[in-house]
C-alpha positions as CSV (number, residue, x, y, z in Angstrom):
1,M,-50.3,112.3,20.7
2,V,-49.8,114.2,17.4
3,K,-49.3,117.9,17.1
4,Q,-49.5,120.1,13.9
5,C,-45.9,121.6,13.5
6,W,-47.3,124.4,11.1
7,I,-50.7,126.0,11.1
8,L,-52.5,126.6,8.0
9,P,-54.7,129.8,7.9
10,S,-58.4,129.7,6.8
11,V,-57.5,131.5,3.5
12,S,-55.5,129.4,1.1
13,H,-55.5,131.1,-2.4
14,P,-53.8,134.3,-3.8
15,E,-56.9,136.4,-4.1
16,D,-57.6,135.8,-0.5
17,L,-54.6,137.8,0.6
18,A,-55.3,140.6,-1.9
19,I,-52.3,140.1,-4.3
20,V,-53.4,142.4,-6.9
21,S,-50.5,142.7,-9.3
22,G,-51.3,142.3,-13.1
23,K,-49.1,139.3,-13.2
24,A,-50.7,137.6,-10.4
25,K,-54.2,138.2,-11.9
26,E,-52.9,136.9,-15.2
27,L,-51.7,133.6,-13.6
28,Q,-55.0,133.1,-11.7
29,L,-56.9,133.6,-15.0
30,I,-54.8,130.8,-16.6
31,G,-55.5,128.5,-13.6
32,R,-59.3,129.1,-14.0
33,E,-59.1,128.3,-17.6
34,A,-56.8,125.1,-17.2
35,K,-59.6,122.7,-17.7
36,M,-59.6,123.3,-21.6
37,N,-55.7,123.1,-21.5
38,S,-55.5,119.9,-19.4
39,K,-55.0,117.6,-22.4
40,K,-51.9,119.8,-23.5
41,L,-50.4,119.7,-20.0
42,I,-50.9,115.9,-19.7
43,R,-49.1,115.4,-23.0
44,S,-46.2,117.7,-22.0
45,L,-45.9,115.9,-18.7
46,E,-46.0,112.4,-20.3
47,S,-43.4,113.5,-22.9
48,N,-41.2,114.5,-20.0
49,G,-41.3,111.0,-18.6
50,Y,-44.1,111.2,-16.0
51,S,-47.2,109.1,-15.5
52,V,-50.2,111.4,-15.3
53,T,-53.6,110.7,-13.7
54,Y,-56.3,113.5,-14.0
55,F,-59.2,114.0,-11.7
56,E,-62.0,116.6,-11.9
57,R,-62.5,116.5,-8.1
58,K,-60.2,116.2,-5.2
59,A,-62.4,113.6,-3.6
60,S,-61.7,111.2,-6.6
61,A,-58.0,112.0,-6.3
62,V,-58.1,111.0,-2.6
63,D,-59.9,107.8,-3.4
64,Y,-57.4,106.8,-6.0
65,L,-54.4,107.5,-3.8
66,N,-56.1,105.7,-0.9
67,N,-56.5,102.5,-3.2
68,E,-52.9,102.8,-4.7
69,I,-51.0,103.3,-1.5
70,D,-51.5,100.4,0.9
71,Q,-49.4,98.9,3.7
72,K,-46.4,101.2,2.8
73,T,-44.2,103.6,4.6
74,V,-45.1,107.1,3.3
75,G,-43.5,110.4,3.8
76,F,-45.0,113.8,3.2
77,G,-43.2,116.9,1.7
78,D,-44.8,119.6,4.1
79,S,-47.6,120.3,1.8
80,G,-50.8,122.4,2.3
81,T,-52.3,120.5,-0.6
82,L,-52.0,117.2,1.2
83,V,-53.5,118.8,4.4
84,E,-56.5,120.1,2.6
85,M,-57.1,116.5,1.2
86,K,-56.7,115.0,4.7
87,L,-54.4,112.5,3.3
88,F,-52.5,112.0,6.6
89,E,-55.5,110.8,8.2
90,I,-57.0,108.7,5.4
91,L,-53.6,107.0,4.3
92,G,-52.6,106.6,7.9
93,E,-55.5,104.1,8.5
94,H,-53.6,101.4,6.5
95,N,-50.1,102.9,6.0
96,S,-47.2,104.0,8.2
97,V,-47.2,107.8,7.4
98,V,-44.9,110.5,8.6
99,D,-45.5,114.1,7.9
100,P,-43.7,117.3,9.2
101,Q,-46.9,118.9,9.8
102,H,-47.9,116.3,12.1
103,C,-45.2,115.8,14.7
104,G,-45.2,113.4,17.6
105,E,-45.2,114.7,21.2
106,N,-41.3,114.9,21.5
107,E,-40.5,115.3,17.8
108,S,-39.3,118.3,16.0
109,F,-40.0,119.4,12.4
110,L,-36.4,118.3,11.3
111,E,-36.7,115.0,13.0
112,V,-39.9,114.1,11.2
113,A,-38.7,115.7,7.9
114,K,-35.6,113.4,8.0
115,K,-37.8,110.3,8.5
116,C,-39.8,111.3,5.5
117,L,-36.7,110.8,3.3
118,A,-36.5,107.1,4.1
119,T,-40.0,106.0,3.2
120,E,-41.2,103.7,0.3
121,V,-43.4,106.4,-1.0
122,F,-43.1,110.1,-0.9
123,L,-46.0,112.6,-1.6
124,T,-45.7,116.3,-2.1
125,S,-47.0,119.1,-4.3
126,V,-45.3,121.9,-6.3
127,N,-45.4,125.7,-6.3
128,A,-46.1,125.7,-10.0
129,V,-46.3,123.7,-13.1
130,S,-46.0,124.9,-16.7
131,E,-48.2,123.9,-19.6
132,T,-44.8,122.8,-21.3
133,G,-44.5,120.1,-18.6
134,E,-41.9,121.6,-16.1
135,L,-42.5,121.5,-12.3
136,V,-41.1,124.2,-10.0
137,N,-40.6,124.1,-6.3
138,I,-39.0,126.5,-3.9
139,D,-37.8,125.3,-0.5
140,G,-36.1,126.7,2.6
141,T,-34.9,123.6,4.4
142,G,-34.7,121.3,1.4
143,N,-36.9,118.4,2.6
144,R,-39.6,118.8,0.0
145,I,-37.1,119.0,-2.8
146,A,-34.9,116.2,-1.5
147,G,-37.7,113.8,-0.9
148,S,-38.9,114.4,-4.4
149,L,-35.6,113.5,-6.2
150,F,-34.1,110.3,-4.8
151,G,-34.4,107.4,-2.5
152,H,-38.1,106.3,-2.7
153,K,-39.7,103.6,-4.7
154,K,-42.3,106.0,-5.9
155,V,-43.1,109.8,-5.7
156,Y,-46.4,111.3,-6.2
157,F,-46.8,115.1,-7.1
158,V,-50.4,116.2,-6.3
159,I,-51.2,119.3,-8.1
160,G,-54.2,121.7,-8.1
161,V,-55.4,123.7,-11.0
162,N,-54.4,126.9,-9.5
163,K,-50.7,125.9,-9.8
164,L,-50.9,125.9,-13.6
165,T,-49.0,128.6,-15.7
166,A,-48.4,128.9,-19.4
167,T,-44.6,128.8,-19.4
168,L,-41.7,128.0,-17.4
169,E,-40.8,131.6,-16.9
170,D,-44.4,132.1,-15.5
171,A,-44.0,129.0,-13.3
172,I,-40.8,130.5,-11.6
173,W,-42.5,133.9,-11.3
174,R,-45.5,132.2,-9.5
175,A,-43.3,130.2,-7.1
176,K,-41.4,133.3,-6.0
177,N,-44.1,135.9,-6.0
178,I,-47.3,134.0,-5.1
179,A,-46.5,130.7,-3.5
180,A,-43.3,131.8,-1.4
181,P,-45.0,134.9,0.1
182,L,-48.2,133.1,1.0
183,N,-46.2,130.1,2.5
184,A,-44.1,132.7,4.5
185,R,-47.2,134.3,5.9
186,R,-48.8,130.9,6.7
187,L,-45.7,130.0,8.7
188,G,-45.8,133.3,10.6
189,I,-42.1,134.1,9.7
190,R,-40.4,137.5,9.8
191,T,-39.6,138.3,6.0
192,P,-40.7,141.3,3.8
193,C,-42.8,139.0,1.7
194,A,-44.7,137.6,4.7
195,H,-45.4,141.1,6.0
196,K,-46.5,142.6,2.6
197,G,-47.8,139.4,1.0
198,N,-47.3,140.6,-2.6
199,R,-44.1,139.6,-4.1
200,C,-40.5,138.2,-3.5
201,Y,-38.1,140.9,-2.1
202,D,-35.0,138.6,-2.4
203,C,-34.3,139.3,1.2
204,S,-31.4,138.3,3.5
205,S,-33.6,137.4,6.4
206,P,-32.4,134.4,8.5
207,E,-36.0,133.1,8.2
208,R,-36.1,133.3,4.4
209,I,-37.8,130.2,3.0
210,C,-36.6,130.6,-0.7
211,N,-33.1,129.3,-0.3
212,G,-33.3,126.8,-3.2
213,L,-35.2,126.7,-6.5
214,M,-35.8,123.3,-8.2
215,I,-36.8,123.0,-11.8
216,Y,-37.9,119.5,-12.7
217,Y,-37.1,119.5,-16.5
218,K,-37.8,115.9,-16.8
219,K,-38.7,112.9,-14.5
220,M,-35.7,111.9,-12.5
221,S,-33.9,108.8,-13.4
222,N,-34.3,105.4,-11.5
223,I,-37.5,106.4,-9.7
224,E,-41.2,106.0,-10.5
225,V,-43.0,109.4,-10.5
226,E,-46.8,110.0,-11.0
227,V,-48.3,113.4,-11.3
228,I,-51.9,113.6,-9.8
229,L,-53.7,116.6,-11.6
230,V,-56.9,117.7,-9.9
231,D,-59.1,120.4,-11.5
232,E,-59.6,122.2,-8.3
233,A,-57.7,124.9,-6.6
234,L,-55.5,123.1,-3.9
235,G,-52.8,124.6,-1.6
236,L,-50.9,127.9,-2.2
């Protein structure tokens, strides 16, 4: 029997939680206009060492990943994007998939997250990506960041158009002030950002989820990494 460790709400994008600051609106506008900037983003990511595959629709991205990943051990990085794409169920039909959001009957989140670090393939998303080709993730436990850096034969970053920002500074801002509060609220934790849902308060709560900030300036050495870009809003 499989249980879902974390529960995703029915809302999944910044406007759904009424984040109305000017900066948030600006970043949402960039995301909506990202289609015309996709060539620039792809060039930037490729110059930073990544393989990049672009899809207009998430269904096409799902089909691609389902064909590419076969008879492998696969770990997930606690990603709402992957949940929306139903990749656990689809890849699980012909791969051995472990995901912290789908724990076994007697397994904890940490137990499953550790198993994800020892798989051949690792999939996750990011909190933001800049047009200049940097990826940004914030993590509380560290399983997403750790799994994306080392130890796997291949890593896939699956990124929706809503994660796109113009600059690295904007990407960090989005990760801290849009993605982190929304994820904190999704997890039902007790932090100021989860309660108010509008920005980072740099709190000292023991349930704080933004304990580490990772900037991927370039592709990590000695590992194959592919960025899957989808011209639809995915995840938080």
